[in-house]
N, C-alpha and C positions, 0 to 999 in steps of 0.2 A: 583417546576420547572417543565416546560412542559416536558412530557415523551420523545417526539420525539427529542427535543433539547438535553435532557440528553443522549439519544441514540447516537446522533452525537458526543457529547463531549467525551463520553466513548470510542467510536471508534477512535476518534482523539487521545486520550491519548495513546491508544494501539500503534498506528503507530508512535506517537512521541517518545515513549519509545524505540521502535525498530529501529528508523531511525538514531540513533546517532552513530551506528557502522560505521567504514570505510569498504569499499568493499574489500573482500579478493579475491585473485587470486585462480582460481580453480586448484585442483591438476592435474598434467599431468598423462597420462595413466600409465607410468612406476613407478610412485610414489604411485599410488592409493592403491596398495595392503597393505602398511603399514601406510598410512596417514589416512585412513578412520577410524572413531570411530567404526562403525558397518555397517551392511547392510543398515540401514536407511540413513546414511550420504551418502553412495555410490549411493543410489537411488536419493537422492536430487541432487547430483552432476550430475548424468546422466540427470536429468530433466533440470538443468540449462544449460548444454551443448546443450540440445534440443532447449530451447527458446532463448539462447544467453546469455553469462555471462557478468559480469560487464565490462570487457575489451572491449567487443563488444559495450557496451553503451558508453564508453569513446571514442571509435573510431568514434562514431556518433557526438561527441562534445556536441550536444544540441538537444532539441526537442521543438516543438510548437504544441499544440492540443487543441481541445474543450472537456471540462469536464462537464458532465451533471449528476447531483445527484437529484433524485426525491424520496420523501417519499410517503407512500401510500395515504395520503390525497391530493396529487397533488402538494404540495409545491416543488419548483424546484430552484436549483442553477445552473447557466450555466456560465462557465468561460472560458476565453482563458488563458491556462496554458503555461508558458515557464520555461524551466529548462536548466542550464549547469550542466552536470553530474559531472565534476571535481570540487569539492568544494560544490556540492549540492545546488547551487543557485536556488532560486525559485520566480516566479512572477505569480500572477493571476489577470486578469481583470474581474470583476463580472458584466456581462451585465444583468443578472437576479439573484436576491438574495432574494428569499422568505424566506429562512432559515437563511442566514448570514446577520446580520444587517438589518433586514426588515424595520426597522424604518427610514432608510436613503433611499432617492430617487435619482436615477441616478447612474452614474458609480462609482463602488468601486474598488480600486486597492490595492493589498497587495504585499509585497515583502520581501525577504530575500537576502541581498547582500554578505553573508558570515560572517558578523559581526553584522548586525542590522536588526531587523524586523521593518517594517513600514507600515502605512496605509494612503491612500488618498481617499477623497470623492469628486467627481467632480473636481479633480485636486488640491484640498486643503489638506495639510498634517494635519492629526488628531493625537493628542497625548494622547487620552484617554487611561488610564491604563488598564481598563477592556477589551477595544476593542483590544488593542495591545496583551493582553494575548490570545485572540482568534486567532489573526493572528499567534501568536507563536505556536498554535495548527495546524492551517490550512496549513501553508506553508510546514512544514516537513511531515505532514500527507499526503498530496497530492503527494509530491514527493516520499514518501515511497510506496504509492499505485502503482505508475508507476514502480518502480524499485524493488518491493517486491521479485520476484522470484530470481533475481540476488543476492539480499541481504540475502537470506537464506543460503548463504555460508559465511556470515560475521563471524569474530572472536566472541567468547563468546557464541556460540549456542551449545546445546546438542542434540543429535539425538538418537531415540530409535525405532527400527523396531517393529511394533505391530502385523504384520501378514498380512493375505489376506482376502478380502471380495468381494463378488459378489453383485453388486447393479444394478438392472434393466438390467441384462444380460452382464454387463461389469465387468471385473476382476480388482481389484485394490490391490496395495500394500499400507499399512497404516504406515505412519511415524509420530511419535510424536516429536515435537521440543520444547525445553524450552530454557530460556535465563539465563545466569549467573547472580547472584545477589551478590553485594558486601556487602550488609547489612543483607543478609539472609531473606529479605522480599519475599513474594510470587511473581513469575514472570508470564508473559503471557505464554499461551500454545497454540501451533498450532498442529492440527492433520491433515496432508495431506493425500489425497486420490489420489495416483499416478496411472494413467491408464496404465495398464501393456503393452497394445498394442501401445500406443502413447508416453509413458513416460511423458505425461503432467499431471498437477494437475487439475483435473476436478472440484474438490470441496475441501474445507477444513473447519474444525472447529477452532474457536478461542475464547479465554477468555480475559477478561480485568482485570488484577490483581490489578491495581491501585485503582480501586473502589470496590474491593471485589467481583467482578462478576466472581467467579471461578466455581460455581456449574452449571450454565446454560450457555452453550456456544452459539455462533452464527455459522450458517452454511452459507458459501459463495460458490455459484456456478460460474463457469467461462467458457466463450466461447472466443476463440482465432481468431486472424487474423494474417497472415504473412505479415509484412511490412518491406521492405528493409532488408530482411534475418533474421528478428527477429520474434518470435512468441509472440504477445502482447495480453493479455487477456482483450479485448476491451469491453466485456459485462459481467457485474457482478450483481448478485442478492444475497441479504442476508436477514436472519431473525433468530429468536430464534430456537434452535434445542435441541436434546439430544446428549449424547456422542456416541450414536449409529447412529447418523446422520439422525434421524427422526425429521422432521421439524414440527413446530406448524401449526395451521390453519390460522395464521396471514398472511396478504399480504406481498409481497416482497418489500424491498427497492431496487431501481434500480440505477445502476451507469454505464454510458457509456462514452467511449472516442471515438472521431471521428476526421477526418481531421488531422491525425498525420503526422508530417513532421520532419525529422531529418536534421542535418547540415545546420542550418539557419544563421550561422556566428554571432551568438549572442556574445556579450562581457559583461564583468562585469559591464560596465556603463549602460547597459540595465536594471540592477537590482538595481540601485541606486534610491532613493526617489526623488532626484533632480539632 
């Protein structure tokens, strides 16, 4: 299997696994003293309040934006993404798809209407089982990328404060996050670097447990924009790293979000395949 394609699939599985939780309400300040597991969870809560919690997303109702994903060889996917936050409905129109179904020419549309994943090519519904499996990766994955910070307060997460570190003159609190497992299988690990000055996650390490990729993490760096009162990490870079956040010499994979607009009056009908 092509290595870059495998990397995409592994990352997709990570976010699919994490995206199935329902959003949790953030603890109020008076409850925080006895609700937090430890300092790590409190720091994550503070971060989420800074960027805007899931209730803030629900108040926005929906979002439309342009999603661009580029691998080091220049292959690019560019989609118009649409989500309804209540129910996690997701739609993507692939105007460029060098990585996703490159064998197909023309417009590709993917959707999740709350019950069904579907795929269209130039307006025609496709029922290929393998392609639909890929859609079942892409739709929740892209949704999770957009809502990840808010979903770090979902139920079923465990927090551990690992201490402090100075990186390039900036002081960080490091918080490890793991996910509960019903069958005792290994779970994904996040290691957040929360900027002490801004309370934002400037970077984080992550693993992909479903494929046994637990020893070598990826490092993702983030840059934010303030949009309608929310702090959105619109620029992302990631590649292989060490647990000390030392990256490899490999080039970065680039992810960008642009033309972000909330409150578009989307309805569930907008996410149906017909």
